[in-house]
Each structure stands twice: as C-alpha cells, then as structure tokens.
All heavy atoms as TSV, in Angstrom:
chain	resi	resn	atom	element	x	y	z
A	1	MET	N	N	150.015	151.315	117.433
A	1	MET	CA	C	150.340	150.575	116.128
A	1	MET	C	C	149.956	149.120	116.289
A	1	MET	O	O	150.030	148.549	117.399
A	1	MET	CB	C	151.757	150.630	115.797
A	1	MET	CG	C	152.245	152.049	115.293
A	1	MET	SD	S	153.666	151.803	114.303
A	1	MET	CE	C	153.586	153.376	113.582
A	2	GLY	N	N	149.471	148.470	115.256
A	2	GLY	CA	C	149.075	147.090	115.309
A	2	GLY	C	C	150.215	146.074	115.086
A	2	GLY	O	O	151.347	146.630	114.962
A	3	GLU	N	N	149.889	144.922	115.125
A	3	GLU	CA	C	150.918	143.844	115.022
A	3	GLU	C	C	151.347	143.859	113.466
A	3	GLU	O	O	150.514	144.015	112.560
A	3	GLU	CB	C	150.343	142.569	115.355
A	3	GLU	CG	C	151.324	141.419	115.226
A	3	GLU	CD	C	150.710	140.108	115.616
A	3	GLU	OE1	O	149.932	140.069	116.638
A	3	GLU	OE2	O	151.110	139.051	115.107
A	4	THR	N	N	152.607	143.661	113.243
A	4	THR	CA	C	153.262	143.614	111.921
A	4	THR	C	C	153.015	142.232	111.382
A	4	THR	O	O	153.394	141.311	111.971
A	4	THR	CB	C	154.754	144.065	111.751
A	4	THR	OG1	O	154.851	145.365	112.422
A	4	THR	CG2	C	155.213	143.952	110.428
A	5	PRO	N	N	152.292	142.113	110.211
A	5	PRO	CA	C	152.050	140.782	109.684
A	5	PRO	C	C	153.380	140.137	109.164
A	5	PRO	O	O	154.445	140.773	108.877
A	5	PRO	CB	C	151.151	141.018	108.384
A	5	PRO	CG	C	151.194	142.545	108.052
A	5	PRO	CD	C	151.762	143.174	109.343
A	6	ARG	N	N	153.445	138.807	109.335
A	6	ARG	CA	C	154.646	138.004	108.953
A	6	ARG	C	C	154.809	138.049	107.432
A	6	ARG	O	O	153.831	137.890	106.759
A	6	ARG	CB	C	154.580	136.669	109.409
A	6	ARG	CG	C	155.007	136.549	110.876
A	6	ARG	CD	C	155.432	135.274	111.457
A	6	ARG	NE	N	156.349	134.456	110.660
A	6	ARG	CZ	C	157.711	134.449	110.726
A	6	ARG	NH1	N	158.264	135.295	111.535
A	6	ARG	NH2	N	158.464	133.603	109.959
A	7	PRO	N	N	156.021	138.234	106.885
A	7	PRO	CA	C	156.235	138.273	105.472
A	7	PRO	C	C	155.939	136.804	104.880
A	7	PRO	O	O	155.967	135.804	105.641
A	7	PRO	CB	C	157.653	138.576	105.294
A	7	PRO	CG	C	158.159	139.030	106.516
A	7	PRO	CD	C	157.199	138.615	107.629
A	8	ASP	N	N	155.643	136.828	103.596
A	8	ASP	CA	C	155.340	135.450	102.848
A	8	ASP	C	C	156.495	134.526	103.168
A	8	ASP	O	O	157.680	134.916	102.986
A	8	ASP	CB	C	155.073	135.840	101.453
A	8	ASP	CG	C	154.896	134.607	100.526
A	8	ASP	OD1	O	153.986	133.861	100.916
A	8	ASP	OD2	O	155.739	134.405	99.717
A	9	PRO	N	N	156.157	133.308	103.458
A	9	PRO	CA	C	157.269	132.267	103.663
A	9	PRO	C	C	158.295	132.169	102.525
A	9	PRO	O	O	159.450	131.905	102.744
A	9	PRO	CB	C	156.433	131.032	104.006
A	9	PRO	CG	C	155.170	131.369	104.452
A	9	PRO	CD	C	154.898	132.711	103.784
A	10	GLU	N	N	157.765	132.274	101.285
A	10	GLU	CA	C	158.642	132.181	100.149
A	10	GLU	C	C	159.594	133.250	100.062
A	10	GLU	O	O	160.818	133.161	99.699
A	10	GLU	CB	C	157.880	131.990	98.889
A	10	GLU	CG	C	157.117	130.735	98.728
A	10	GLU	CD	C	156.202	130.608	97.363
A	10	GLU	OE1	O	156.405	131.458	96.515
A	10	GLU	OE2	O	155.461	129.741	97.225
A	11	ARG	N	N	159.151	134.493	100.308
A	11	ARG	CA	C	159.985	135.752	100.453
A	11	ARG	C	C	161.082	135.445	101.552
A	11	ARG	O	O	162.264	135.855	101.385
A	11	ARG	CB	C	159.313	136.956	100.743
A	11	ARG	CG	C	158.484	137.444	99.707
A	11	ARG	CD	C	157.676	138.745	99.905
A	11	ARG	NE	N	158.601	139.864	100.301
A	11	ARG	CZ	C	158.390	140.716	101.235
A	11	ARG	NH1	N	157.204	140.758	101.903
A	11	ARG	NH2	N	159.179	141.677	101.449
A	12	VAL	N	N	160.660	134.903	102.687
A	12	VAL	CA	C	161.615	134.702	103.851
A	12	VAL	C	C	162.735	133.778	103.372
A	12	VAL	O	O	163.884	134.025	103.638
A	12	VAL	CB	C	160.851	134.205	105.061
A	12	VAL	CG1	C	161.739	133.809	106.137
A	12	VAL	CG2	C	159.835	135.318	105.523
A	13	GLU	N	N	162.291	132.607	102.810
A	13	GLU	CA	C	163.168	131.641	102.354
A	13	GLU	C	C	164.187	132.275	101.309
A	13	GLU	O	O	165.392	132.026	101.408
A	13	GLU	CB	C	162.488	130.467	101.672
A	13	GLU	CG	C	163.458	129.277	101.346
A	13	GLU	CD	C	162.692	128.038	100.897
A	13	GLU	OE1	O	161.514	127.852	101.207
A	13	GLU	OE2	O	163.293	127.186	100.215
A	14	ALA	N	N	163.657	132.920	100.414
A	14	ALA	CA	C	164.596	133.628	99.356
A	14	ALA	C	C	165.514	134.621	100.026
A	14	ALA	O	O	166.681	134.626	99.681
A	14	ALA	CB	C	163.723	134.257	98.272
A	15	ARG	N	N	165.050	135.292	100.985
A	15	ARG	CA	C	165.810	136.389	101.679
A	15	ARG	C	C	166.864	135.692	102.531
A	15	ARG	O	O	168.006	136.171	102.676
A	15	ARG	CB	C	165.006	137.371	102.460
A	15	ARG	CG	C	165.690	138.552	103.072
A	15	ARG	CD	C	166.367	139.381	102.118
A	15	ARG	NE	N	167.084	140.552	102.702
A	15	ARG	CZ	C	168.269	140.600	103.023
A	15	ARG	NH1	N	169.056	139.492	102.857
A	15	ARG	NH2	N	168.710	141.727	103.561
A	16	ALA	N	N	166.556	134.651	103.172
A	16	ALA	CA	C	167.444	133.945	103.980
A	16	ALA	C	C	168.652	133.399	103.272
A	16	ALA	O	O	169.794	133.463	103.698
A	16	ALA	CB	C	166.805	132.928	104.773
A	17	GLY	N	N	168.367	133.031	101.969
A	17	GLY	CA	C	169.380	132.448	101.100
A	17	GLY	C	C	170.315	133.672	100.569
A	17	GLY	O	O	171.423	133.437	100.023
A	18	ASP	N	N	169.730	134.915	100.666
A	18	ASP	CA	C	170.590	136.100	100.037
A	18	ASP	C	C	171.043	137.039	101.151
A	18	ASP	O	O	171.310	138.174	100.839
A	18	ASP	CB	C	169.556	136.813	99.163
A	18	ASP	CG	C	169.175	136.098	97.904
A	18	ASP	OD1	O	169.951	135.145	97.414
A	18	ASP	OD2	O	168.152	136.382	97.245
A	19	LEU	N	N	171.204	136.446	102.439
A	19	LEU	CA	C	171.809	137.334	103.476
A	19	LEU	C	C	173.108	137.895	102.997
A	19	LEU	O	O	173.931	137.134	102.561
A	19	LEU	CB	C	171.795	136.664	104.801
A	19	LEU	CG	C	170.515	136.358	105.434
A	19	LEU	CD1	C	170.785	135.479	106.772
A	19	LEU	CD2	C	169.735	137.546	105.839
A	20	LEU	N	N	173.378	139.183	103.259
A	20	LEU	CA	C	174.653	139.698	103.042
A	20	LEU	C	C	175.601	139.269	103.940
A	20	LEU	O	O	175.246	138.960	105.108
A	20	LEU	CB	C	174.564	141.263	102.955
A	20	LEU	CG	C	173.505	141.837	101.864
A	20	LEU	CD1	C	173.303	143.316	102.171
A	20	LEU	CD2	C	174.007	141.462	100.482
A	21	PRO	N	N	176.957	139.318	103.696
A	21	PRO	CA	C	177.971	138.915	104.646
A	21	PRO	C	C	177.894	139.735	105.969
A	21	PRO	O	O	178.070	139.071	107.045
A	21	PRO	CB	C	179.269	139.364	103.944
A	21	PRO	CG	C	178.959	139.378	102.436
A	21	PRO	CD	C	177.522	139.855	102.459
A	22	ASP	N	N	177.511	141.008	106.050
A	22	ASP	CA	C	177.369	141.642	107.282
A	22	ASP	C	C	176.137	141.228	108.042
A	22	ASP	O	O	175.873	141.519	109.219
A	22	ASP	CB	C	177.502	143.170	107.193
A	22	ASP	CG	C	176.429	143.747	106.245
A	22	ASP	OD1	O	175.934	143.021	105.264
A	22	ASP	OD2	O	176.023	144.901	106.542
A	23	GLU	N	N	175.187	140.505	107.302
A	23	GLU	CA	C	173.863	140.063	107.977
A	23	GLU	C	C	174.060	138.610	108.370
A	23	GLU	O	O	173.275	138.176	109.222
A	23	GLU	CB	C	172.754	140.247	106.924
A	23	GLU	CG	C	172.432	141.648	106.586
A	23	GLU	CD	C	171.446	141.628	105.477
A	23	GLU	OE1	O	171.363	140.750	104.621
A	23	GLU	OE2	O	170.651	142.565	105.371
A	24	ALA	N	N	174.927	137.817	107.839
A	24	ALA	CA	C	175.093	136.446	108.082
A	24	ALA	C	C	175.649	136.175	109.437
A	24	ALA	O	O	176.055	136.980	110.059
A	24	ALA	CB	C	175.943	135.850	106.879
A	25	GLY	N	N	175.450	134.857	109.833
A	25	GLY	CA	C	176.051	134.407	111.010
A	25	GLY	C	C	175.088	134.215	112.102
A	25	GLY	O	O	175.373	133.797	113.189
A	26	SER	N	N	173.747	134.374	111.829
A	26	SER	CA	C	172.661	134.151	112.791
A	26	SER	C	C	172.561	132.628	112.885
A	26	SER	O	O	172.702	131.836	111.955
A	26	SER	CB	C	171.389	134.691	112.203
A	26	SER	OG	O	170.325	134.327	113.022
A	27	ALA	N	N	172.121	132.129	114.130
A	27	ALA	CA	C	171.819	130.725	114.260
A	27	ALA	C	C	170.488	130.350	113.597
A	27	ALA	O	O	170.294	129.132	113.316
A	27	ALA	CB	C	171.771	130.427	115.793
A	28	ASP	N	N	169.773	131.304	113.244
A	28	ASP	CA	C	168.449	131.139	112.614
A	28	ASP	C	C	168.257	132.098	111.381
A	28	ASP	O	O	167.571	133.108	111.618
A	28	ASP	CB	C	167.312	131.315	113.625
A	28	ASP	CG	C	165.917	130.675	112.983
A	28	ASP	OD1	O	165.847	130.551	111.765
A	28	ASP	OD2	O	164.993	130.643	113.853
A	29	PRO	N	N	168.857	131.786	110.278
A	29	PRO	CA	C	168.840	132.784	109.122
A	29	PRO	C	C	167.412	132.972	108.669
A	29	PRO	O	O	167.147	134.109	108.205
A	29	PRO	CB	C	169.637	132.071	108.057
A	29	PRO	CG	C	170.029	130.721	108.464
A	29	PRO	CD	C	169.648	130.594	109.925
A	30	GLU	N	N	166.423	132.149	108.811
A	30	GLU	CA	C	165.095	132.302	108.351
A	30	GLU	C	C	164.387	133.349	109.298
A	30	GLU	O	O	163.657	134.178	108.851
A	30	GLU	CB	C	164.358	131.092	108.197
A	30	GLU	CG	C	164.727	130.273	106.920
A	30	GLU	CD	C	163.763	129.333	106.498
A	30	GLU	OE1	O	162.637	129.204	107.013
A	30	GLU	OE2	O	164.144	128.386	105.518
A	31	ALA	N	N	164.602	133.302	110.630
A	31	ALA	CA	C	164.052	134.193	111.549
A	31	ALA	C	C	164.629	135.607	111.287
A	31	ALA	O	O	163.911	136.569	111.424
A	31	ALA	CB	C	164.311	133.804	113.049
A	32	GLN	N	N	165.971	135.641	111.004
A	32	GLN	CA	C	166.627	136.899	110.772
A	32	GLN	C	C	165.982	137.447	109.436
A	32	GLN	O	O	165.761	138.697	109.488
A	32	GLN	CB	C	168.083	136.661	110.613
A	32	GLN	CG	C	168.858	137.986	110.420
A	32	GLN	CD	C	170.343	137.787	110.344
A	32	GLN	OE1	O	170.883	136.615	110.533
A	32	GLN	NE2	N	171.127	138.890	110.218
A	33	ALA	N	N	165.888	136.669	108.505
A	33	ALA	CA	C	165.353	137.184	107.220
A	33	ALA	C	C	163.831	137.606	107.278
A	33	ALA	O	O	163.521	138.664	106.823
A	33	ALA	CB	C	165.339	136.081	106.125
A	34	ALA	N	N	163.175	136.979	108.186
A	34	ALA	CA	C	161.699	137.388	108.409
A	34	ALA	C	C	161.764	138.634	109.156
A	34	ALA	O	O	160.881	139.601	108.756
A	34	ALA	CB	C	161.026	136.310	109.305
A	35	ALA	N	N	162.594	138.871	110.064
A	35	ALA	CA	C	162.616	140.185	110.740
A	35	ALA	C	C	163.104	141.331	109.747
A	35	ALA	O	O	162.601	142.454	109.879
A	35	ALA	CB	C	163.619	140.117	111.930
A	36	ILE	N	N	164.043	141.140	108.917
A	36	ILE	CA	C	164.446	142.037	107.967
A	36	ILE	C	C	163.329	142.395	107.041
A	36	ILE	O	O	163.033	143.585	106.815
A	36	ILE	CB	C	165.697	141.521	107.133
A	36	ILE	CG1	C	166.825	141.485	108.040
A	36	ILE	CG2	C	165.991	142.450	105.917
A	36	ILE	CD1	C	168.022	140.684	107.454
A	37	LEU	N	N	162.601	141.393	106.623
A	37	LEU	CA	C	161.511	141.733	105.632
A	37	LEU	C	C	160.448	142.448	106.347
A	37	LEU	O	O	159.772	143.321	105.758
A	37	LEU	CB	C	160.994	140.430	104.977
A	37	LEU	CG	C	161.963	139.743	103.945
A	37	LEU	CD1	C	161.480	138.362	103.663
A	37	LEU	CD2	C	162.124	140.650	102.730
A	38	ALA	N	N	160.091	142.020	107.596
A	38	ALA	CA	C	158.937	142.666	108.314
A	38	ALA	C	C	159.341	144.131	108.514
A	38	ALA	O	O	158.445	145.044	108.337
A	38	ALA	CB	C	158.718	141.971	109.575
A	39	ASP	N	N	160.538	144.481	108.858
A	39	ASP	CA	C	160.953	145.782	109.025
A	39	ASP	C	C	160.846	146.573	107.751
A	39	ASP	O	O	160.382	147.718	107.688
A	39	ASP	CB	C	162.387	145.849	109.599
A	39	ASP	CG	C	162.923	147.254	109.822
A	39	ASP	OD1	O	162.216	147.987	110.706
A	39	ASP	OD2	O	163.861	147.653	109.277
A	40	SER	N	N	161.336	146.037	106.710
A	40	SER	CA	C	161.418	146.675	105.432
A	40	SER	C	C	159.836	146.910	104.983
A	40	SER	O	O	159.624	148.039	104.418
A	40	SER	CB	C	162.093	145.744	104.388
A	40	SER	OG	O	161.962	146.406	103.117
A	41	ASP	N	N	159.006	145.936	105.098
A	41	ASP	CA	C	157.631	146.110	104.844
A	41	ASP	C	C	157.007	147.219	105.607
A	41	ASP	O	O	156.200	148.008	105.058
A	41	ASP	CB	C	156.730	144.876	105.032
A	41	ASP	CG	C	157.147	143.760	104.026
A	41	ASP	OD1	O	157.882	143.989	103.043
A	41	ASP	OD2	O	156.735	142.589	104.265
A	42	GLU	N	N	157.185	147.274	106.906
A	42	GLU	CA	C	156.678	148.268	107.795
A	42	GLU	C	C	157.155	149.727	107.284
A	42	GLU	O	O	156.382	150.602	107.121
A	42	GLU	CB	C	157.127	148.080	109.197
A	42	GLU	CG	C	156.495	149.104	110.201
A	42	GLU	CD	C	154.997	149.005	110.319
A	42	GLU	OE1	O	154.440	147.889	110.052
A	42	GLU	OE2	O	154.359	149.988	110.589
A	43	ARG	N	N	158.347	149.789	106.990
A	43	ARG	CA	C	158.945	151.125	106.470
A	43	ARG	C	C	158.410	151.457	105.143
A	43	ARG	O	O	158.371	152.579	104.831
A	43	ARG	CB	C	160.502	151.154	106.545
A	43	ARG	CG	C	161.099	151.132	107.910
A	43	ARG	CD	C	162.641	151.211	107.865
A	43	ARG	NE	N	163.244	149.955	107.540
A	43	ARG	CZ	C	163.950	149.623	106.480
A	43	ARG	NH1	N	164.238	150.631	105.598
A	43	ARG	NH2	N	164.409	148.400	106.286
A	44	GLY	N	N	158.044	150.531	104.374
A	44	GLY	CA	C	157.575	150.790	103.002
A	44	GLY	C	C	156.160	151.115	102.914
A	44	GLY	O	O	155.716	151.574	101.897
A	45	ARG	N	N	155.381	150.996	103.994
A	45	ARG	CA	C	154.098	151.403	104.027
A	45	ARG	C	C	153.897	152.963	103.782
A	45	ARG	O	O	154.578	153.630	104.569
A	45	ARG	CB	C	153.223	150.818	105.158
A	45	ARG	CG	C	153.233	149.399	105.208
A	45	ARG	CD	C	152.257	148.908	106.208
A	45	ARG	NE	N	152.469	147.392	106.458
A	45	ARG	CZ	C	152.234	146.436	105.638
A	45	ARG	NH1	N	151.572	146.757	104.549
A	45	ARG	NH2	N	152.409	145.227	105.802
A	46	ASP	N	N	153.040	153.436	102.971
A	46	ASP	CA	C	152.895	154.811	102.889
A	46	ASP	C	C	152.044	155.464	104.121
A	46	ASP	O	O	151.547	154.706	104.951
A	46	ASP	CB	C	152.234	155.192	101.613
A	46	ASP	CG	C	150.892	154.726	101.423
A	46	ASP	OD1	O	150.101	154.377	102.350
A	46	ASP	OD2	O	150.364	154.641	100.290
A	47	ARG	N	N	151.983	156.612	104.267
A	47	ARG	CA	C	151.295	157.245	105.388
A	47	ARG	C	C	149.894	157.008	105.494
A	47	ARG	O	O	149.274	157.066	106.507
A	47	ARG	CB	C	151.595	158.848	105.362
A	47	ARG	CG	C	152.928	159.152	105.494
A	47	ARG	CD	C	153.057	160.635	105.365
A	47	ARG	NE	N	154.592	160.894	105.275
A	47	ARG	CZ	C	155.250	161.682	106.012
A	47	ARG	NH1	N	154.556	162.582	106.803
A	47	ARG	NH2	N	156.501	161.968	105.889
A	48	ALA	N	N	149.316	156.604	104.333
A	48	ALA	CA	C	147.828	156.263	104.418
A	48	ALA	C	C	147.716	154.798	104.744
A	48	ALA	O	O	146.549	154.368	104.907
A	48	ALA	CB	C	147.237	156.438	103.016
A	49	GLY	N	N	148.738	154.077	104.975
A	49	GLY	CA	C	148.679	152.771	105.360
A	49	GLY	C	C	148.483	151.665	104.258
A	49	GLY	O	O	148.235	150.440	104.600
A	50	GLY	N	N	148.752	152.066	103.082
A	50	GLY	CA	C	148.660	151.143	101.895
A	50	GLY	C	C	149.973	150.274	101.926
A	50	GLY	O	O	151.038	150.636	102.414
A	51	ALA	N	N	149.809	149.175	101.238
A	51	ALA	CA	C	150.994	148.384	101.016
A	51	ALA	C	C	151.866	148.758	99.881
A	51	ALA	O	O	151.284	149.533	98.993
A	51	ALA	CB	C	150.549	146.904	100.767
A	52	VAL	N	N	153.051	148.365	99.749
A	52	VAL	CA	C	153.895	148.846	98.647
A	52	VAL	C	C	154.134	147.601	97.769
A	52	VAL	O	O	154.003	146.482	98.181
A	52	VAL	CB	C	155.316	149.315	99.153
A	52	VAL	CG1	C	155.597	150.711	99.005
A	52	VAL	CG2	C	155.533	148.800	100.553
A	53	GLU	N	N	154.537	147.934	96.475
A	53	GLU	CA	C	154.827	146.902	95.619
A	53	GLU	C	C	156.216	146.345	95.900
A	53	GLU	O	O	157.188	147.050	96.239
A	53	GLU	CB	C	154.818	147.526	94.187
A	53	GLU	CG	C	155.382	146.551	93.089
A	53	GLU	CD	C	155.491	147.396	91.738
A	53	GLU	OE1	O	154.764	148.297	91.553
A	53	GLU	OE2	O	156.155	146.800	90.990
A	54	HIS	N	N	156.265	145.035	95.867
A	54	HIS	CA	C	157.599	144.363	96.061
A	54	HIS	C	C	158.303	143.894	94.854
A	54	HIS	O	O	157.622	143.334	93.972
A	54	HIS	CB	C	157.458	143.119	97.044
A	54	HIS	CG	C	156.894	143.512	98.314
A	54	HIS	ND1	N	157.774	144.067	99.263
A	54	HIS	CD2	C	155.780	143.440	98.853
A	54	HIS	CE1	C	157.025	144.297	100.367
A	54	HIS	NE2	N	155.775	143.912	100.104
A	55	ARG	N	N	159.573	144.231	94.641
A	55	ARG	CA	C	160.294	144.003	93.415
A	55	ARG	C	C	161.610	143.309	93.818
A	55	ARG	O	O	162.152	143.603	94.941
A	55	ARG	CB	C	160.572	145.230	92.603
A	55	ARG	CG	C	159.423	145.894	92.087
A	55	ARG	CD	C	159.773	147.009	91.226
A	55	ARG	NE	N	160.285	148.127	92.024
A	55	ARG	CZ	C	160.327	149.392	91.639
A	55	ARG	NH1	N	160.128	149.636	90.472
A	55	ARG	NH2	N	160.739	150.354	92.428
A	56	ARG	N	N	162.059	142.397	93.075
A	56	ARG	CA	C	163.390	141.867	93.232
A	56	ARG	C	C	164.387	142.777	92.665
A	56	ARG	O	O	164.031	143.700	91.841
A	56	ARG	CB	C	163.483	140.489	92.497
A	56	ARG	CG	C	162.476	139.411	93.005
A	56	ARG	CD	C	162.784	138.145	92.325
A	56	ARG	NE	N	161.742	137.135	92.810
A	56	ARG	CZ	C	161.875	136.454	93.788
A	56	ARG	NH1	N	162.953	136.532	94.666
A	56	ARG	NH2	N	160.872	135.569	94.173
A	57	SER	N	N	165.608	142.570	93.094
A	57	SER	CA	C	166.624	143.663	92.756
A	57	SER	C	C	166.843	143.773	91.150
A	57	SER	O	O	167.017	144.822	90.702
A	57	SER	CB	C	168.018	143.306	93.316
A	57	SER	OG	O	168.414	142.023	93.025
A	58	GLY	N	N	166.603	142.725	90.453
A	58	GLY	CA	C	166.744	142.711	89.027
A	58	GLY	C	C	165.508	143.414	88.341
A	58	GLY	O	O	165.625	143.873	87.196
A	59	GLU	N	N	164.469	143.758	89.048
A	59	GLU	CA	C	163.295	144.389	88.563
A	59	GLU	C	C	163.339	145.901	88.915
A	59	GLU	O	O	162.377	146.553	88.430
A	59	GLU	CB	C	162.021	143.635	89.129
A	59	GLU	CG	C	161.869	142.247	88.748
A	59	GLU	CD	C	160.775	141.706	89.506
A	59	GLU	OE1	O	160.337	142.186	90.621
A	59	GLU	OE2	O	160.186	140.593	89.034
A	60	ALA	N	N	164.352	146.315	89.510
A	60	ALA	CA	C	164.280	147.751	89.995
A	60	ALA	C	C	164.655	148.532	88.770
A	60	ALA	O	O	165.378	148.162	87.815
A	60	ALA	CB	C	165.455	147.940	90.987
A	61	PRO	N	N	164.158	149.727	88.680
A	61	PRO	CA	C	164.404	150.665	87.600
A	61	PRO	C	C	165.790	151.129	87.473
A	61	PRO	O	O	166.466	151.210	88.621
A	61	PRO	CB	C	163.406	151.911	87.787
A	61	PRO	CG	C	163.178	151.859	89.164
A	61	PRO	CD	C	163.225	150.371	89.623
A	62	PRO	N	N	166.399	151.348	86.359
A	62	PRO	CA	C	167.750	151.744	86.297
A	62	PRO	C	C	168.015	153.107	86.994
A	62	PRO	O	O	167.021	153.919	87.008
A	62	PRO	CB	C	168.114	151.891	84.698
A	62	PRO	CG	C	166.775	151.911	84.027
A	62	PRO	CD	C	165.724	151.305	84.997
A	63	GLY	N	N	168.981	153.327	87.502
A	63	GLY	CA	C	169.242	154.576	88.291
A	63	GLY	C	C	170.564	154.940	88.585
A	63	GLY	O	O	171.222	155.617	89.024
C-alpha cells in the first residue's frame, strides 16, 4: 500500500475544533485530527481506489 495523503489543512483545523470528549485530551489536537481524518479517508476509499465524497454532518441524508 502507498503512503496515505495528508488531509486538507482546513479539514484538519475544523476536525480539531470538533473533537469528541472521548477523543479530546491530546497534547496536539491538530495531529490527532489529521490522524483521524487520514484513517477515515483511507477506510472511505472504494475497492477500485477512488476517493469518496466528504460531507459535513449537517449535509448527511436523513436516516
């Protein structure tokens, strides 16, 4: 497997500001947020290797 690309810095900053209570407490919230997003992006890639659409929680379909 190749190297996982770093998430967009704006996404990292937004995610760092939205860490959940069980995620908070890191000495470096932006590094923690970057790791969370990179993991999420990696899991979100389909089997063909394509990228997935990113939505904010308010944009998710009702369910």
